[in-house]
TORVEX-959387 format. One line per field, with one value per residue (C-alpha): residue number from 1; x, y, z. Coordinates in nm, 2 decimals, always signed. Layout:
N
k	[NUM_...]
px	[X_...]
py	[Y_...]
pz	[Z_...]
***
This chain:
179
k	[1_2_3_4_5_6_7_8_9_10_11_12_13_14_15_16_17_18_19_20_21_22_23_24_25_26_27_28_29_30_31_32_33_34_35_36_37_38_39_40_41_42_43_44_45_46_47_48_49_50_51_52_53_54_55_56_57_58_59_60_61_62_63_64_65_66_67_68_69_70_71_72_73_74_75_76_77_78_79_80_81_82_83_84_85_86_87_88_89_90_91_92_93_94_95_96_97_98_99_100_101_102_103_104_105_106_107_108_109_110_111_112_113_114_115_116_117_118_119_120_121_122_123_124_125_126_127_128_129_130_131_132_133_134_135_136_137_138_139_140_141_142_143_144_145_146_147_148_149_150_151_152_153_154_155_156_157_158_159_160_161_162_163_164_165_166_167_168_169_170_171_172_173_174_175_176_177_178_179]
px	[+5.87_+5.64_+5.49_+5.44_+5.25_+5.03_+4.96_+4.88_+4.62_+4.45_+4.43_+4.37_+4.09_+3.94_+3.97_+3.81_+3.52_+3.48_+3.48_+3.23_+3.00_+3.01_+2.94_+2.65_+2.51_+2.53_+2.54_+2.84_+3.19_+3.30_+3.37_+3.46_+3.09_+2.98_+3.10_+2.93_+2.90_+3.05_+2.70_+2.52_+2.78_+2.98_+3.10_+3.21_+3.39_+3.57_+3.68_+3.79_+3.99_+4.16_+4.25_+4.37_+4.60_+4.73_+4.82_+4.98_+5.21_+5.10_+5.16_+5.01_+4.88_+5.02_+5.14_+5.38_+5.53_+5.62_+5.73_+5.95_+6.11_+6.17_+6.33_+6.55_+6.67_+6.76_+6.94_+7.15_+7.25_+7.60_+7.69_+7.59_+7.89_+7.77_+7.87_+7.55_+7.33_+7.53_+7.49_+7.12_+7.00_+6.97_+6.76_+6.54_+6.50_+6.40_+6.15_+5.99_+5.97_+5.82_+5.56_+5.45_+5.42_+5.22_+4.99_+4.92_+4.84_+4.62_+4.42_+4.38_+4.22_+4.01_+3.87_+3.81_+3.63_+3.41_+3.33_+3.39_+3.21_+2.86_+2.68_+2.74_+2.45_+2.13_+2.33_+2.52_+2.21_+2.04_+2.34_+2.32_+2.54_+2.59_+2.45_+2.57_+2.79_+2.98_+3.03_+3.15_+3.40_+3.53_+3.55_+3.75_+4.00_+4.02_+4.09_+4.37_+4.52_+4.52_+4.63_+4.90_+5.03_+5.02_+5.16_+5.38_+5.69_+5.50_+5.37_+5.72_+5.84_+5.54_+5.59_+5.97_+5.99_+5.74_+5.93_+6.26_+6.11_+5.98_+6.30_+6.53_+6.89_+6.84_+6.69_+6.92_+6.82_+6.68_+6.94_+7.19_+7.26_+7.53_+7.78]
py	[+6.58_+6.32_+6.24_+6.61_+6.64_+6.34_+6.49_+6.83_+6.66_+6.52_+6.82_+7.08_+6.87_+6.85_+7.22_+7.29_+7.06_+7.23_+7.57_+7.45_+7.31_+7.65_+7.83_+7.59_+7.63_+8.00_+8.13_+8.35_+8.35_+8.61_+8.40_+8.70_+8.79_+8.45_+8.33_+8.08_+7.80_+7.55_+7.53_+7.48_+7.27_+7.08_+6.80_+7.03_+7.25_+6.95_+6.82_+7.17_+7.21_+6.88_+7.00_+7.33_+7.15_+6.93_+7.21_+7.39_+7.09_+7.02_+6.67_+6.41_+6.49_+6.41_+6.76_+6.74_+6.40_+6.52_+6.87_+6.71_+6.49_+6.80_+6.97_+6.67_+6.70_+7.06_+6.98_+6.73_+7.02_+7.08_+6.72_+6.77_+6.75_+7.04_+7.38_+7.55_+7.31_+7.36_+7.74_+7.73_+7.48_+7.73_+7.96_+7.68_+7.57_+7.93_+7.95_+7.61_+7.74_+8.07_+7.89_+7.66_+7.96_+8.16_+7.87_+7.82_+8.19_+8.20_+7.90_+7.99_+8.32_+8.15_+7.89_+8.15_+8.40_+8.13_+7.88_+8.05_+8.34_+8.45_+8.44_+8.77_+8.76_+8.58_+8.35_+8.21_+8.17_+7.96_+7.74_+7.36_+7.06_+6.95_+6.63_+6.30_+6.21_+6.53_+6.47_+6.11_+6.25_+6.50_+6.23_+6.00_+6.28_+6.36_+6.00_+6.00_+6.31_+6.15_+5.80_+5.96_+6.14_+5.85_+5.59_+5.81_+5.59_+5.29_+5.47_+5.57_+5.21_+5.09_+5.35_+5.33_+5.02_+5.18_+5.51_+5.33_+5.15_+5.48_+5.67_+5.39_+5.44_+5.80_+5.71_+5.57_+5.25_+5.27_+5.37_+5.51_+5.87_+6.14_+6.05]
pz	[-8.94_-9.10_-8.76_-8.70_-9.03_-8.94_-8.60_-8.75_-8.98_-8.67_-8.44_-8.71_-8.85_-8.50_-8.46_-8.80_-8.73_-8.39_-8.55_-8.81_-8.53_-8.36_-8.69_-8.76_-8.41_-8.39_-8.75_-8.65_-8.77_-8.52_-8.21_-8.00_-7.98_-7.85_-7.51_-7.27_-7.53_-7.29_-7.13_-7.46_-7.63_-7.37_-7.59_-7.86_-7.60_-7.45_-7.79_-7.91_-7.59_-7.65_-8.01_-7.87_-7.62_-7.89_-8.13_-7.83_-7.79_-7.43_-7.29_-7.31_-7.65_-8.00_-8.07_-7.78_-7.90_-8.25_-8.14_-7.87_-8.14_-8.35_-8.05_-7.99_-8.35_-8.30_-7.97_-8.17_-8.40_-8.25_-8.35_-8.72_-8.95_-9.17_-9.04_-9.17_-8.98_-8.66_-8.71_-8.79_-8.52_-8.24_-8.46_-8.56_-8.19_-8.10_-8.38_-8.27_-7.91_-8.03_-8.25_-7.96_-7.73_-7.98_-8.05_-7.68_-7.63_-7.94_-7.85_-7.49_-7.61_-7.87_-7.64_-7.36_-7.58_-7.75_-7.48_-7.14_-6.96_-7.02_-7.35_-7.53_-7.77_-7.88_-8.11_-7.81_-7.60_-7.88_-7.96_-7.96_-8.01_-8.37_-8.51_-8.38_-8.69_-8.65_-8.28_-8.36_-8.62_-8.37_-8.09_-8.33_-8.41_-8.04_-7.96_-8.22_-8.05_-7.71_-7.82_-8.04_-7.74_-7.50_-7.74_-7.96_-7.92_-8.03_-8.33_-8.43_-8.41_-8.61_-8.88_-8.90_-9.13_-9.37_-9.37_-9.43_-9.73_-9.87_-9.80_-9.91_-9.80_-9.71_-9.37_-9.10_-8.92_-8.57_-8.31_-8.56_-8.63_-8.58_-8.32]
***
C-alpha cells in the first residue's frame, strides 16, 4: 500500500503537470474542445500518455507493480485467519479491478480528446510546448514511472528494511506471512 501511494505521487504529479502545460499553452480548461495537440506538444503528449498508462496500471509502468502487489494480497485472502478478511477479500479484489478498468477508460478518453484528432479550435492551433524546466520535471516523473515499473522488485527490497524499522514488530520479515 505504501508503494502504491509513492507510485500515485509520481504519476498523478506527472498528469497534473501535463494538464497544467496544456492549460498554459491553450488557456483552456475544457480539454474536450482542443484535440490535435500531439502535433503542437509532442513531448507533453508522450509524457502525459506515460502517466496515463501508469495510472491505468499497465505494464511495464509503476502503477502495475504496486497494483499487482495489492491484487496478490487480495488473492491471499482465503488464507487469512480472520473470517471478516476472508469474506471481504473478493469484494476488495473486484473493487480494485473496477478501479483499474475505469482509470484506463477515463484516461484513454482524456488523452484522445486532448491530443489526438484534428484541432477543434484556435486555442489548439496556437498551442506550444511548455518551458524547458517544466518539461524536465515531467520527464523526471516519467522516468520514475518507468523505472519504478521495470525495477519494482528491487525497490521493494530496498525499501523493506526502512519500512520494517518504521513499522517495528507489526511488519513481518521478508518471505514470511500467512501460511
